[in-house]
C-alpha positions as CSV (number, residue, x, y, z in Angstrom):
1,X,44.9,104.9,157.5
2,X,47.1,102.4,159.4
3,X,45.9,100.4,162.4
4,X,48.2,98.5,164.8
5,X,46.6,96.3,167.5
6,X,48.2,95.1,170.8
7,X,47.9,91.3,171.0
8,X,49.1,88.7,173.5
9,X,51.5,86.0,172.5
10,X,50.1,82.5,173.0
11,X,52.8,80.4,171.4
12,X,56.1,81.1,169.6
13,X,57.0,78.9,166.5
14,X,60.4,80.0,165.1
15,X,59.9,83.4,163.3
16,X,56.1,83.2,163.9
17,X,53.8,83.5,166.9
18,X,50.2,82.7,167.6
19,X,48.7,85.9,169.1
20,X,45.3,86.6,170.5
21,X,43.0,89.5,171.4
22,X,39.8,88.2,172.9
23,X,38.5,85.3,170.7
24,X,40.6,86.4,167.7
25,X,43.8,84.4,167.1
26,X,46.3,85.1,164.3
27,X,49.6,83.7,163.2
28,X,52.1,86.7,162.8
29,X,55.7,87.2,161.8
30,X,57.9,88.2,164.7
31,X,61.2,88.5,162.9
32,X,61.3,92.3,163.5
33,X,61.1,91.9,167.4
34,X,63.8,90.3,169.5
35,X,63.2,87.8,172.4
36,X,59.5,87.3,172.0
37,X,58.1,84.8,174.5
38,X,54.7,83.5,175.6
39,X,52.8,86.2,177.5
40,X,54.4,89.1,175.8
41,X,52.2,91.8,174.3
42,X,53.1,92.9,170.8
43,X,51.9,95.6,168.5
44,X,50.6,93.9,165.3
45,X,50.3,95.6,161.9
46,X,49.6,93.8,158.6
47,X,50.6,90.4,160.0
48,X,53.9,91.5,161.5
49,X,54.9,92.2,165.1
50,X,56.5,95.7,165.1
51,X,57.1,96.3,168.8
52,X,56.8,94.8,172.3
53,X,54.4,96.7,174.5
54,X,54.4,96.9,178.3
55,X,51.6,94.8,179.8
56,X,50.0,97.7,181.6
57,X,49.9,99.9,178.4
58,X,48.6,97.0,176.3
59,X,45.7,96.3,178.7
60,X,44.9,100.0,178.8
61,X,44.8,100.2,175.0
62,X,42.7,97.0,174.7
63,X,40.2,98.4,177.2
64,X,39.9,101.6,175.0
65,X,39.4,99.5,171.9
66,X,36.6,97.5,173.6
67,X,34.9,100.7,174.7
68,X,34.9,102.0,171.1
69,X,33.0,98.9,169.8
């Protein structure tokens, strides 16, 4: 089973970004996604950003994930 999580970009460092979801922060590779900037939401899978996500959709998905916990 694969799981991809929406996370918010806190900082961009070359081909990497620091992303967060709640208190969880990770360094991920962003080389597959163009024009990543602070504040963007990205779909993260296995340490790689695979797609940008609209803020509204990201927040909706994050809310569902929190409800499942």
